[in-house]
DOBA-915216 format. One line per field, with one value per residue: y, x, z of N, C-alpha, C, CB in turn. Coordinates in steps of 0.001 Angstrom, whole numbers. Glycine has a CB too. Layout:
! DOBA-915216
n.y = [Y  ...]
n.x = [X  ...]
n.z = [Z  ...]
ca.y = [Y  ...]
ca.x = [X  ...]
ca.z = [Z  ...]
c.y = [Y  ...]
c.x = [X  ...]
c.z = [Z  ...]
cb.y = [Y  ...]
cb.x = [X  ...]
cb.z = [Z  ...]
This chain:
! DOBA-915216
n.y = [32086  31900  33217  35553  36572  36823  38540  40071  40651  41475  43589  44883  45022  46772  48988  49767  50303  52206  54235  55954  56143  53576  55243  56894  54253  53406  55727  55755  53616  53948  55841  54553  52844  54326  55609  53470  53384  55469  54427  52440  53137  55207  55135  51564  50288  51662  51610  48921  47863  45212  46144  44292  40678  38180  38931  41432  41392  39953  40168  41839  40456  38184  40167  41236  39077  38846  41386  42141  43823  45026  45529  44356  41232  41449  41714  38629  37155  37473  35921  33853  34498  35788  33780  33006  34594  35080  32486  33000  35617  37077  36252  37450  40270  40528  39766  42447  44109  44066  43053  45554  46940  45920  46165  48726  49153  47528  47917  50771  50980  50035  52304  54736  54556  56148  58629  59781  61095  59336  57705  59793  60311  58130  57304  54224  53589  56544  55030  53019  53779  55913  54626  52448  53490  55257  52977  51489  52880  53366  50965  50317  52641  51074  48454  49593  50726  48441  46144  44381  44152  42056  39425  38464  39941  39125  36462  37070  38773  37035  35181  37000  37794  35189  34705  36901  37963  40849  42592  43561  41544  39167  40173  39633  36881  35478  36866  36519  34042  34663  37450  35966  34819  36834  38322  36451  37571  40289  41027  41215  43683  45231  42944  43304  45681  45376  43756  45971  47837  46460  45958  48959  48911  47489  48637  50964  50693  49496  51642  53117  51506  51023  53320  55929  55788  56746  57867  55752  53170  52162  50755  49707  48616  48639  49628  51859  53141  54777  56693  57675  57553  60054  61906  61262  61737  64389  66150  65460  64942  62477  59108  56989  52449  50305  47080  44195  42476  39599  38924  36289  35905  36899  36483  39172  40912  43354  46006  46659  49121  50964  52955  55729  57470  60234  60535  62809  63228  60983  61027  63180  61611  59415  60948  61397  58942  57497  60483  59545  56574  55127  52818  51900  49402  50163  49795  51097  50816  50703  52525  52815  53695  54702  54537  55735  55845  58195  61653  64090  66967  68801  71383  72559  71862  69394  66021  64413  62988  61897  58864  56682  53393]
n.x = [-126249  -125060  -127339  -127103  -124488  -125070  -127078  -124684  -123358  -125062  -125850  -123609  -123042  -125086  -124712  -122278  -123031  -123285  -124977  -126341  -126217  -127294  -130197  -130561  -130311  -132812  -134569  -134329  -135480  -137625  -139349  -139016  -140612  -142760  -143188  -143583  -145868  -147859  -147738  -149505  -151662  -152243  -151886  -151718  -153790  -156563  -156724  -156269  -154334  -151120  -148201  -146534  -146074  -146442  -146639  -148101  -149599  -151078  -152924  -154268  -155386  -157334  -158611  -160608  -162300  -163057  -163353  -161564  -159058  -156486  -153995  -154204  -154385  -151934  -149976  -150244  -149909  -147355  -146217  -144797  -142981  -141389  -140129  -138674  -136730  -135754  -133967  -132164  -131507  -129710  -130898  -132036  -130908  -132015  -134863  -135948  -135567  -137067  -139565  -140249  -140223  -142196  -144315  -145132  -145232  -147170  -149761  -149604  -150746  -153330  -154360  -153505  -155207  -157805  -156948  -155043  -155487  -157209  -157363  -156248  -155684  -157141  -155916  -154207  -151617  -149881  -150392  -149251  -146801  -146308  -146642  -145317  -142567  -142428  -142471  -140057  -137817  -138980  -138441  -135909  -134963  -135221  -133879  -131394  -132048  -130508  -133004  -135703  -138713  -140213  -142335  -141996  -139918  -138090  -137101  -136671  -134452  -132903  -132224  -130811  -128234  -127318  -126795  -125810  -127639  -129529  -131723  -133480  -134261  -134818  -137035  -138924  -138927  -139507  -142535  -143790  -146022  -147834  -148585  -149882  -151842  -152858  -154064  -155899  -157403  -158658  -158393  -156412  -155218  -154817  -152660  -150336  -150138  -148894  -146696  -145057  -145282  -143787  -140954  -140189  -140576  -138774  -136118  -135850  -135777  -132900  -131871  -131661  -130285  -127911  -126868  -126409  -125466  -122815  -119839  -117330  -115939  -112602  -110357  -107081  -105795  -102411  -99782  -98506  -97932  -96421  -96934  -99673  -100567  -99304  -100713  -103508  -102807  -102172  -104212  -106801  -106692  -106316  -105674  -103371  -103783  -101437  -100223  -98858  -99191  -99855  -100900  -102387  -102688  -101378  -98837  -97232  -95783  -97739  -99447  -102004  -104504  -105131  -108284  -110687  -113205  -115789  -118587  -118380  -116503  -115648  -115524  -113545  -111177  -111352  -110165  -108030  -106359  -106627  -105246  -102679  -102384  -103387  -103649  -104489  -106360  -110028  -112142  -114575  -116574  -119365  -119783  -121059  -119450  -116878  -113875  -111419  -107974  -106750  -107936  -109418  -109922  -112836  -114322  -118132  -119819  -119572  -120340  -119037  -116591  -112735  -112045  -108755  -108656]
n.z = [-14006  -16231  -18049  -17343  -18457  -21096  -20945  -20378  -22875  -24811  -23730  -24167  -26312  -27685  -26354  -27756  -30466  -33030  -32750  -34120  -36968  -37042  -36701  -38564  -40881  -39741  -40133  -43286  -44072  -43296  -44579  -47393  -46730  -46508  -49170  -50169  -49569  -50565  -53234  -53213  -52653  -53885  -56483  -57531  -56645  -56859  -59954  -60303  -60157  -60332  -58682  -59422  -58738  -56480  -52968  -52684  -54837  -54896  -52285  -53540  -55260  -54119  -52289  -54043  -53878  -51382  -50465  -47440  -45951  -47484  -46545  -44013  -45517  -46920  -44496  -43378  -45557  -45774  -43121  -43915  -45613  -43845  -42091  -43522  -44560  -41820  -41482  -43718  -44439  -42059  -39674  -36309  -36413  -39323  -38456  -36858  -38570  -40447  -40273  -38361  -40897  -42069  -40661  -40999  -43347  -44267  -42368  -42813  -45636  -45074  -42910  -44366  -46196  -46723  -46142  -48232  -51560  -53984  -56776  -58627  -61559  -64747  -66301  -67450  -67762  -66823  -63985  -63636  -64518  -62444  -60416  -60363  -60465  -57559  -56730  -56761  -55962  -52857  -52621  -53041  -51294  -48591  -49134  -48958  -46412  -45167  -44795  -45325  -47607  -47061  -48172  -51331  -51861  -50240  -50905  -53513  -52903  -51588  -53447  -55182  -53886  -53993  -56235  -57478  -59375  -61112  -59120  -60953  -62773  -61171  -60243  -61958  -62513  -60046  -59935  -61733  -61730  -60662  -61648  -64186  -62947  -61940  -64506  -65734  -64061  -63980  -66038  -69522  -70294  -67706  -66703  -67974  -68216  -65294  -65875  -66615  -65307  -63385  -64398  -64312  -61323  -61107  -62218  -60981  -58435  -58729  -59258  -57084  -55914  -56358  -58223  -60489  -63571  -63839  -64625  -66797  -67980  -69099  -70976  -72618  -75196  -76628  -78229  -77677  -74502  -72721  -73541  -74146  -71294  -70746  -72231  -71817  -68581  -68730  -70202  -69251  -66140  -65563  -63309  -64543  -64778  -65538  -67461  -68795  -71285  -73935  -76985  -78232  -81079  -82742  -80927  -80398  -77709  -75590  -74236  -71610  -70489  -68090  -67019  -65924  -66705  -66787  -68053  -69701  -70548  -72116  -74908  -75496  -74614  -75968  -79026  -77852  -77257  -80424  -81788  -80726  -80896  -84013  -84343  -81929  -79370  -78298  -75461  -74174  -70963  -68793  -65632  -62061  -59249  -58444  -56332  -54152  -55327  -58056  -57600  -59649  -59555  -60171  -62172  -61140  -62513  -63657  -63688  -61979  -60363  -61391  -61389  -60670  -61013]
ca.y = [32949  32081  33786  36926  36590  36426  39303  41269  40218  41725  45139  45528  44667  47015  49700  49812  50513  53149  54341  57390  55191  53038  55835  57261  53525  53419  56858  56060  52623  54179  57179  53810  51975  55422  55850  52406  53536  55955  53589  50830  53766  56366  54481  50706  49570  52176  51197  47438  47174  44919  46520  43031  39425  38446  39485  42306  41281  38107  40538  42941  39503  38445  41313  41240  38665  38885  42259  41965  44530  44484  45594  43097  40264  41543  41087  37731  36580  37275  35161  33081  35230  36165  32921  32060  35328  34851  31439  33007  37441  37772  35987  37984  41527  41062  39870  43355  45478  43376  43221  47378  47763  45089  46677  50264  49209  47168  48466  51921  50504  50248  53726  55823  54595  56744  59691  59975  60993  58223  57628  60490  59947  57287  56294  52693  53637  56780  54953  51525  54236  55953  53657  51713  54465  55166  51616  51261  53677  52981  49503  50350  52789  49863  47639  50897  50751  46819  46059  44029  44577  40458  39107  37743  40713  38141  35409  37965  39418  36022  34810  38068  37307  33812  34655  37627  38546  41767  42414  43887  39969  38564  40209  39385  35526  35393  37142  35879  33087  35456  38161  35293  35308  38641  38522  36171  37784  41693  41455  41458  44646  45393  42311  44092  47159  45295  43550  46948  48312  45733  46390  50157  48800  47041  49437  52493  50118  48801  52698  53326  50700  51306  54845  55934  55478  58676  56672  55117  51919  52120  49475  50086  47796  49547  49450  53466  53321  55504  58642  57623  57555  61169  62199  61438  62792  65977  66164  64891  64301  60425  58034  54663  51586  49431  45547  43433  41381  39439  38550  35119  34966  37090  36499  40136  41378  44663  46724  47020  50549  50457  53878  55765  58625  60898  60604  63791  63153  60021  61063  63542  60357  58155  61540  61357  57727  58361  60792  58854  55850  55130  51353  51137  49033  50144  48896  51545  50299  51749  51822  53165  54051  54850  54858  55618  56093  59190  62496  65054  67955  69307  72427  72060  72019  68342  65291  63197  63218  60774  58108  55664  51954]
ca.x = [-125078  -125166  -127995  -126637  -123054  -125686  -127612  -123941  -123134  -126133  -125394  -121932  -122859  -125795  -123828  -120738  -123351  -123453  -126361  -126882  -126176  -128635  -131068  -130028  -131205  -134314  -135123  -134558  -136255  -139362  -138957  -139410  -142112  -144069  -142891  -144521  -147456  -148500  -147454  -149939  -152705  -152744  -151873  -152067  -155157  -157389  -156636  -156425  -152846  -150630  -146795  -145520  -146657  -145763  -147535  -149043  -150416  -152007  -153752  -155711  -156381  -158261  -159213  -161271  -163242  -163381  -163371  -160570  -158449  -155404  -152704  -154082  -153684  -150457  -149580  -150912  -148994  -145454  -145247  -143732  -141433  -141085  -139586  -137570  -135866  -135259  -133153  -131426  -130843  -129459  -131596  -132472  -131079  -132865  -136607  -135731  -135611  -138075  -140862  -140236  -140665  -143808  -146045  -145059  -146197  -149054  -150617  -150521  -151996  -154749  -154193  -153999  -155722  -158589  -156660  -154307  -155817  -157009  -158152  -155896  -155442  -157747  -154764  -153360  -150181  -150059  -150533  -148180  -145494  -145491  -146608  -143741  -140957  -142151  -142563  -139284  -137562  -138996  -137651  -134556  -134196  -135546  -132245  -130373  -131331  -130380  -133904  -136714  -140596  -141197  -143258  -141297  -138348  -137241  -136990  -136026  -132961  -131895  -131349  -130213  -127412  -126271  -126001  -125625  -128771  -130265  -132650  -135107  -134691  -135102  -138083  -139560  -139215  -140499  -143490  -144710  -147215  -149141  -149041  -150330  -153176  -153710  -154386  -157152  -158813  -158510  -157834  -155149  -154938  -154170  -151765  -149713  -149769  -148432  -145774  -144196  -145116  -142894  -140221  -139663  -139876  -137193  -134541  -135692  -134943  -131585  -130537  -131810  -129254  -126664  -126857  -126257  -123987  -121781  -118142  -116694  -114414  -111370  -109518  -106817  -104188  -101541  -98100  -97637  -99008  -96389  -97273  -101099  -100873  -98864  -101695  -104535  -103154  -102106  -105121  -108225  -106095  -106250  -104449  -103659  -103065  -101036  -99844  -98252  -100250  -99448  -101542  -102314  -102743  -99994  -97816  -96790  -95785  -98774  -99422  -103105  -103923  -107195  -108757  -111782  -113344  -116767  -119313  -118873  -115079  -115196  -115326  -112465  -110276  -111292  -109102  -106492  -105867  -106377  -103867  -101235  -102270  -104652  -103934  -104733  -107620  -110206  -112674  -115677  -117940  -120332  -119456  -121612  -119377  -115157  -113311  -109988  -107242  -106454  -108917  -108968  -110711  -113533  -116147  -118936  -120809  -118931  -121009  -118444  -114716  -112375  -111020  -108306  -108138]
ca.z = [-14204  -17916  -19018  -16529  -19270  -22351  -20873  -20085  -23802  -25331  -23506  -24598  -27905  -28251  -26063  -28998  -31699  -33856  -32900  -35132  -37820  -36969  -36495  -40117  -41440  -39981  -41040  -44421  -44036  -42905  -45510  -48400  -46482  -46778  -50060  -51053  -48839  -51284  -54443  -53465  -52494  -54677  -58106  -58043  -56247  -57644  -61149  -60457  -60996  -59528  -58659  -59722  -58339  -54990  -52040  -53135  -56032  -54443  -51487  -54648  -55856  -52674  -51382  -55199  -53854  -50038  -49531  -46487  -46370  -48638  -45715  -43427  -46181  -46939  -43309  -43456  -46110  -44565  -42435  -44339  -45869  -42526  -41520  -44895  -43995  -41017  -41772  -44571  -44486  -40810  -38014  -35738  -37174  -40245  -38133  -36538  -38888  -41591  -38757  -38574  -42166  -42822  -39690  -41499  -44496  -44607  -41324  -43386  -46386  -44380  -42327  -44892  -47896  -46616  -46178  -49268  -52556  -55068  -58206  -59681  -62998  -65140  -67378  -66925  -67813  -65988  -62981  -64050  -64422  -62066  -59337  -60317  -59556  -56487  -55671  -56945  -55035  -51801  -52076  -53047  -50289  -47708  -48998  -48423  -44825  -44331  -44701  -46780  -47401  -46935  -49146  -52298  -52036  -49491  -51673  -54681  -52084  -51280  -55013  -56435  -52829  -53967  -57642  -57898  -60527  -61067  -58445  -61669  -63634  -60415  -59857  -63062  -62842  -58782  -59744  -63148  -62291  -59844  -62814  -65313  -62150  -61993  -65584  -65949  -63084  -64178  -67750  -69792  -70280  -66740  -66488  -69353  -67083  -64579  -66234  -67085  -63617  -62397  -65071  -64100  -60053  -60433  -62729  -59898  -57246  -59438  -59836  -56226  -54604  -57516  -58659  -61975  -64352  -63912  -64763  -67948  -67191  -70323  -71165  -74250  -75843  -77309  -77852  -76766  -73221  -71883  -74536  -73973  -70162  -70453  -72638  -70316  -67511  -69238  -70637  -68453  -64893  -65225  -63600  -65573  -64084  -67012  -67361  -70155  -72284  -75512  -78262  -78702  -82496  -83010  -80014  -79819  -76426  -75527  -72717  -71193  -70023  -67260  -66311  -65673  -66760  -66733  -69514  -70962  -70885  -73046  -77047  -75521  -74138  -77971  -79781  -77468  -77717  -81876  -81419  -80006  -81341  -84373  -83725  -80250  -79148  -76817  -74880  -73025  -70354  -68121  -64466  -61692  -58247  -57966  -54832  -53937  -56011  -57748  -58296  -60591  -59069  -61513  -62510  -60622  -64346  -64455  -62616  -60874  -60375  -62541  -59945  -60762  -59850]
c.y = [32605  32912  35285  37157  37126  38039  40946  41783  41374  42932  45836  45875  46553  48973  50599  50347  51718  53963  55617  56933  54099  53660  56294  55865  53546  54672  56270  54528  53399  55245  56011  53336  53925  55867  54336  52397  54009  55468  52923  52181  54622  55929  53097  50170  50281  51600  49592  46965  46572  45168  44951  41519  38984  38621  40065  41872  40100  38840  41168  41572  38935  39042  41660  40750  38193  39722  42723  42955  44007  44600  44812  41797  39960  40779  39449  36985  36550  37026  34873  33040  35397  35157  32632  33268  35306  33441  32151  34801  37643  37612  36753  39686  41932  40998  41628  44302  45046  43717  44598  47364  47139  45922  47846  50433  48518  47340  50259  52010  50909  51926  54684  55680  55326  58348  60508  60056  59479  58496  59019  61257  58621  56502  55578  53273  54692  56180  53518  53036  54977  55717  53059  52609  55105  54345  51584  52014  53803  51645  49845  51016  51213  49186  48678  50939  49252  46195  45206  44254  43240  39674  38237  38919  39814  37184  35842  38478  37803  34936  36153  37767  35989  33491  35866  39037  39489  42095  42914  42294  39095  38912  39537  37478  35232  35600  36996  34906  33725  36553  37542  34953  36128  38912  37979  36715  39551  41829  41510  42372  45078  44197  42588  45185  46909  45058  44868  47703  47558  45853  47516  50017  48326  47690  50666  51739  49717  50830  53638  53123  50923  52078  55028  55714  56680  58106  55831  54215  52157  51704  49453  49274  48455  49108  51298  53513  54834  57007  58578  58022  59021  62597  62584  62221  64501  66334  66258  64929  62924  59557  57056  53818  50638  48386  45031  42340  40605  38958  37376  34759  35451  37293  37640  40662  43347  45101  47185  48036  50270  52120  54224  57071  59026  61030  61820  63937  61554  60160  62067  62209  59983  59494  61640  60315  57465  59373  60314  57725  54943  53500  50792  50266  49225  49691  50327  51023  51457  51252  53147  54403  53775  54878  54446  55383  57754  59784  63671  66405  68525  70261  71484  71459  69939  67333  64561  63553  61859  60057  56723  54188  51474]
c.x = [-124912  -126262  -127950  -125609  -124145  -126211  -126290  -123273  -123939  -125697  -124583  -121764  -124068  -125078  -122631  -121405  -123282  -124717  -126612  -126794  -127258  -129835  -130987  -131129  -132905  -134868  -134998  -135396  -137839  -140003  -139645  -140277  -143521  -143911  -144131  -146093  -148486  -148346  -148534  -150965  -153428  -152711  -152090  -153308  -156549  -157544  -156451  -155346  -151931  -148926  -146065  -146384  -146564  -147517  -148813  -150381  -151521  -153117  -154393  -156643  -157948  -159051  -160747  -162642  -163656  -163390  -162323  -160372  -157118  -153826  -152866  -153806  -152642  -149408  -149284  -150177  -147349  -144894  -144945  -142773  -140500  -139629  -138659  -136183  -135327  -133913  -131784  -130980  -130154  -130093  -132100  -132462  -132100  -134319  -136762  -136284  -137087  -139315  -141194  -140984  -142394  -144660  -146056  -145628  -147291  -149847  -150791  -150861  -153262  -155156  -154631  -154194  -157318  -158253  -155435  -155308  -155660  -158255  -157607  -155904  -156472  -156926  -153984  -152021  -149458  -149392  -149896  -147109  -144982  -145523  -145059  -142548  -140985  -141959  -141082  -137869  -137223  -138710  -136452  -133735  -134335  -134742  -131952  -130311  -131370  -131552  -134651  -137766  -140772  -141344  -141903  -140255  -138003  -136341  -135810  -134219  -131898  -130955  -130640  -128522  -126331  -126266  -126078  -126700  -129230  -131255  -134167  -135044  -135356  -136778  -139496  -139923  -139585  -141734  -144580  -146073  -148160  -149583  -150158  -151534  -154362  -154305  -155633  -158335  -159432  -158522  -156664  -154472  -153973  -152494  -150563  -149386  -149155  -147408  -145153  -144110  -143885  -141547  -139491  -139606  -138854  -135548  -135074  -135545  -133280  -131088  -130306  -130115  -128287  -126185  -126700  -125070  -123494  -120609  -118261  -115667  -113623  -110703  -108795  -105681  -104192  -99882  -97703  -98233  -98036  -96938  -98975  -101472  -100353  -99972  -103152  -104275  -102944  -103260  -106751  -107580  -106666  -105383  -104606  -103202  -102395  -100225  -99882  -99345  -99767  -100866  -101643  -102492  -101660  -98625  -96653  -97615  -96890  -99109  -100652  -103242  -105868  -107039  -109849  -111932  -115328  -117255  -118784  -117439  -114778  -115089  -113591  -110716  -110196  -110114  -108091  -105689  -105214  -105518  -102595  -100627  -103440  -105341  -104839  -106197  -108387  -111720  -113837  -116602  -118493  -119902  -120807  -121055  -117596  -115149  -112531  -109027  -106756  -108012  -109171  -110327  -111417  -114378  -117244  -120041  -120251  -120053  -120253  -117041  -114424  -111613  -109926  -108122  -106926]
c.z = [-16202  -18439  -17925  -18195  -20389  -22415  -21180  -21791  -25077  -25166  -24305  -25904  -28618  -27538  -27352  -29793  -32059  -33950  -33808  -36761  -37932  -36869  -38129  -41040  -41247  -40453  -42906  -45177  -44267  -43592  -46907  -48220  -47064  -49010  -51173  -50869  -50055  -53132  -54776  -53523  -53624  -56349  -58160  -57629  -56948  -58935  -61198  -61098  -60239  -59603  -58443  -59246  -56925  -54295  -52055  -53579  -56012  -53281  -52562  -54680  -54713  -52178  -52707  -54802  -52410  -49431  -48374  -47044  -46672  -47793  -44366  -44121  -46283  -45796  -43175  -44338  -46592  -44222  -42630  -44759  -44878  -42180  -42514  -44305  -42762  -40439  -42870  -44965  -43064  -39971  -37632  -35919  -38383  -39925  -38080  -37208  -40346  -41334  -38989  -39551  -42675  -42237  -40519  -42549  -44913  -43185  -41975  -44061  -46334  -44000  -43486  -46210  -47467  -46425  -47565  -49916  -53400  -56023  -58822  -60867  -63110  -65599  -66717  -66838  -67113  -64710  -62708  -63895  -63097  -60060  -58866  -59846  -58509  -55497  -55125  -56103  -53529  -51867  -52172  -51846  -48388  -47546  -48491  -46446  -44354  -44317  -45828  -46666  -47430  -48498  -50244  -53132  -51466  -50748  -52736  -54113  -51840  -52520  -55625  -55311  -53235  -55186  -58221  -59670  -60726  -60728  -59619  -62471  -62130  -59943  -60738  -62888  -61302  -58831  -60923  -62711  -61182  -60652  -63878  -64436  -62327  -62893  -66054  -64821  -63561  -65518  -68265  -69754  -68846  -65668  -67289  -68549  -65902  -64869  -66665  -66026  -63158  -63041  -64110  -62202  -59712  -60707  -61575  -58701  -57665  -58900  -57871  -55142  -55226  -57948  -59877  -62948  -65015  -64730  -65757  -67765  -68591  -70323  -73028  -73855  -76971  -76786  -77986  -75318  -72197  -73050  -74062  -72921  -70099  -70848  -71832  -69219  -67680  -69909  -70022  -66900  -64874  -64992  -64154  -64683  -65664  -66789  -68582  -70229  -73331  -76271  -78363  -80062  -83074  -82300  -79555  -78239  -76569  -74217  -72444  -70210  -69454  -66883  -66391  -65838  -66398  -67830  -70653  -71587  -72203  -74276  -76705  -75639  -75883  -78827  -79018  -77936  -79346  -82119  -81568  -81186  -82035  -84296  -82786  -80202  -77732  -76585  -73109  -72285  -69352  -66600  -62892  -60043  -58482  -57056  -55321  -55470  -56664  -58502  -58423  -60037  -60349  -61587  -61565  -61302  -64191  -63382  -61591  -61163  -61164  -61191  -60910  -59731  -59132]
cb.y = [32280  30691  32905  36641  34860  34967  38889  40818  38745  41243  45324  44473  42247  46037  48750  48353  50098  52646  54422  59018  54699  52371  56743  56941  52446  53085  58487  56609  51776  54574  57879  53094  51139  57531  55969  50896  54931  57250  52657  49050  54413  57765  54653  50055  49659  53329  51956  47006  48212  43797  47750  43264  38450  40300  40184  42928  41078  36327  41224  43732  38061  38667  43051  40429  37899  38348  41923  40896  45431  45707  47147  42940  40240  43005  41442  38001  36543  37281  34654  32641  36589  35866  31966  32359  36199  35020  30170  32092  38936  38836  35753  37411  41690  40459  38953  43378  46255  41822  43042  48320  47421  43243  47176  50835  49115  45152  48239  52772  49423  49312  54052  56839  52513  56108  59646  59158  62007  56544  57569  60223  59577  57582  57040  51142  53700  56782  55290  50214  55077  57066  52465  51211  55670  55599  49919  51256  54104  53310  48062  50957  54657  49096  47074  52772  51809  46807  47102  42748  45595  40880  40757  36946  42194  37085  35037  39641  40362  35137  34208  40465  36883  32460  33640  36822  38192  41992  43272  45721  38836  38693  41449  39978  34587  36171  38155  34684  31119  36140  38423  34075  35831  39949  38234  34746  37695  42301  42667  41236  45185  45594  41235  44503  47982  44872  42619  47650  47821  44145  46723  51489  48376  45536  50128  53785  48652  47928  54395  52612  49010  51058  55645  56997  54306  59637  55456  56000  49471  52797  47928  51881  45916  51224  48132  55403  51237  55350  58703  56541  56409  61117  61351  60232  62370  66320  65382  62958  65102  59567  57531  53923  50676  50247  44689  42699  42108  38126  38935  34543  35081  37875  35545  41084  41405  44391  47976  46078  52232  48741  54688  55206  58972  61844  60918  65503  62940  59132  62744  64420  58907  58059  62738  61299  56886  58997  60833  57824  55581  55812  50994  52600  47781  51662  47456  52226  48777  51587  51924  52043  53352  55828  54420  54281  55250  59584  62309  64272  68996  68446  72311  72752  73740  68170  64398  61310  63223  61319  56931  56164  50792]
cb.x = [-123458  -125395  -129600  -125486  -121891  -126947  -128426  -122601  -123518  -127367  -124762  -120666  -123999  -127332  -123286  -119870  -124393  -123205  -127066  -125604  -125088  -128691  -130987  -127669  -130720  -135040  -133967  -133088  -135955  -139666  -136640  -138809  -142215  -143543  -141111  -144084  -147491  -148221  -146401  -149883  -152414  -151716  -150461  -151227  -155309  -157123  -155580  -157609  -151897  -151170  -146460  -143865  -146108  -144384  -147035  -148514  -149459  -150490  -153350  -155123  -155267  -157933  -157657  -160576  -163213  -162918  -164285  -159621  -158571  -155455  -152311  -155114  -153790  -150240  -150600  -152117  -149515  -144813  -145061  -143825  -141505  -142550  -140373  -138334  -136201  -136288  -134221  -132139  -132354  -129430  -130920  -132102  -129918  -132628  -137185  -134778  -133594  -138102  -140181  -138785  -139276  -144345  -146112  -143818  -145678  -149431  -149711  -150436  -152185  -154704  -152578  -153296  -155884  -159182  -156318  -153323  -155262  -157014  -160082  -155680  -153658  -158581  -153693  -153348  -149806  -150989  -151785  -148381  -145340  -145108  -147537  -143265  -140282  -142557  -143002  -139580  -138232  -139996  -137823  -134256  -134771  -136400  -131153  -131316  -132297  -129963  -134114  -136886  -141724  -143189  -144225  -142477  -137807  -138384  -138410  -137282  -133552  -132757  -132593  -131267  -128457  -126663  -126518  -124533  -129732  -130320  -132282  -135247  -132758  -134038  -138046  -138473  -137907  -140246  -143269  -143531  -146972  -148748  -147836  -149368  -152861  -152933  -153499  -157109  -158213  -157339  -158075  -154948  -156100  -155482  -152166  -150782  -151073  -148835  -145912  -144562  -146557  -143317  -140883  -140738  -140359  -137002  -134261  -137224  -135786  -131727  -131430  -133045  -129313  -126663  -125901  -126620  -124080  -120884  -117738  -116215  -114886  -110734  -110819  -106596  -104061  -102047  -96967  -98153  -99121  -94845  -97047  -101635  -100361  -97515  -101694  -104687  -102296  -100930  -104786  -108851  -106442  -106573  -103848  -102356  -104197  -100236  -100729  -96484  -101330  -98078  -101000  -103004  -104076  -100059  -97262  -96804  -93679  -100163  -98449  -103617  -103090  -107538  -108250  -112128  -112606  -116631  -121000  -119677  -114177  -115763  -117411  -112753  -111187  -114085  -109351  -106296  -107025  -107434  -103846  -101692  -101630  -104655  -103007  -104912  -107591  -109877  -110934  -116346  -117704  -122235  -116994  -122298  -120410  -114254  -113681  -109829  -107657  -104899  -109751  -109031  -109879  -114196  -116980  -119175  -119465  -116833  -121819  -118842  -113694  -111218  -112622  -107460  -108223]
cb.z = [-12919  -18654  -19571  -14406  -19586  -22327  -19566  -18752  -23587  -24899  -22400  -24413  -28375  -28047  -25168  -29773  -31971  -34889  -31481  -34896  -37618  -36120  -35234  -40301  -41128  -38770  -40654  -45010  -42624  -41319  -45553  -48801  -43608  -45284  -49876  -50684  -47419  -50832  -54312  -52272  -51537  -54328  -58906  -58045  -54493  -57716  -61764  -61174  -61728  -59392  -57316  -58622  -59093  -54860  -51613  -54070  -57213  -53223  -50288  -57007  -56270  -51918  -51051  -56263  -54782  -49446  -49088  -46237  -45711  -50320  -45391  -42829  -46966  -46852  -42439  -43699  -46698  -43853  -41912  -44760  -46302  -41466  -41031  -47534  -44098  -40646  -42517  -45614  -44627  -40789  -36888  -34881  -37660  -41426  -36200  -36407  -39469  -41680  -36761  -38963  -43601  -42369  -37516  -41733  -45346  -45215  -39541  -43527  -46193  -42855  -41826  -44643  -48910  -45808  -44827  -49654  -52967  -54390  -58070  -59798  -63350  -65795  -68325  -68155  -69083  -66175  -62704  -66245  -65512  -62824  -59842  -61880  -60223  -56291  -56541  -58032  -55183  -51243  -52894  -54209  -50053  -47991  -50323  -49165  -43552  -42710  -44448  -47320  -48778  -46331  -49826  -53314  -51466  -48429  -52287  -54903  -49945  -50351  -56409  -56598  -51685  -53102  -58688  -57786  -60607  -61615  -56999  -63141  -64545  -59594  -59602  -64437  -63620  -57856  -59254  -64201  -62240  -58312  -63528  -66044  -61301  -62028  -66189  -66091  -60896  -63587  -68170  -70543  -70576  -66163  -66522  -70818  -66495  -64000  -66988  -68255  -62491  -62120  -66268  -64922  -59389  -60931  -65022  -59729  -56706  -61889  -61815  -56135  -54113  -58422  -58111  -62271  -65562  -61849  -63390  -68747  -66774  -70738  -70793  -75014  -76217  -76879  -79418  -77613  -71996  -71037  -77303  -74100  -69292  -71160  -73333  -69563  -66337  -70244  -71182  -69021  -63502  -66162  -62669  -67400  -62776  -68139  -66497  -70017  -73074  -75751  -79350  -78098  -83564  -83557  -80412  -80943  -75917  -76191  -72524  -70864  -71590  -65039  -66357  -64610  -68291  -66222  -69193  -70477  -69051  -73005  -78527  -74264  -72787  -79558  -80336  -76083  -77484  -82285  -80516  -78254  -80664  -85823  -83203  -78795  -79481  -76133  -74455  -73350  -69460  -68580  -64353  -61861  -57170  -58215  -53435  -52856  -56684  -58173  -58074  -62545  -58247  -62099  -64884  -59921  -66620  -64423  -63168  -61208  -58430  -64273  -58257  -61094  -60450]
């Protein structure tokens, strides 16, 4: 009876699932895996450059001495990482998606090795750059599909989720040891190119996960909050949030204003504020996304809307 009830719960859960969303995520994962395959077969393996350390770098090293296929080696080395991910990143939900990714990626590296063009350039720098960009985009897409490539990507994802460290920095921390071994075997020039590729790889992954820095977040400390807020709203269509604060040195009461603008409006914003309050203190930072609040309709040549948090 317990078994029957469990089956019914699973059926209910599956029936209520958003199949369009699931299919979209698996399509994203598949495209990401194919991008990784191209980066390995076209750029990294022919030039003896590793897209970082970890499983892929280890597989390239072992292949150099044994001649065993790189994809099969990657699949074997990924088994411990799958176990780690099972217990740390979602159990069966993680396992199903990541196993799907690993099978396409690892077996695809061997399958497409004889199909894809290899050695399209002998320039190590070009191989490192384009391999890193393509591999990073592929990894970012896989993460967006709520999966991982297993390998040290699992350990990287666990560390990122637990510590908040950007994934580009986590890659450098987790892959350093294998890159040192890589340099001993293939030469330090290729190890250095591999390190460059790892850096580009991480940046491309961050870009896909977080998007470009298309907005600017602005904090303004001023004695003229009403005038500045009205000026920003009238000239830029920006909604502004305000709260009171006290200067800890002068003990003077001031207002802090917060708003977001697109990059191209940052200089205009500074000019508006300076015209109203030349003594205002302004801090402008970068943002990737803004959601909710006020949205100004802008012409198509602008990059994005302006939103007030």
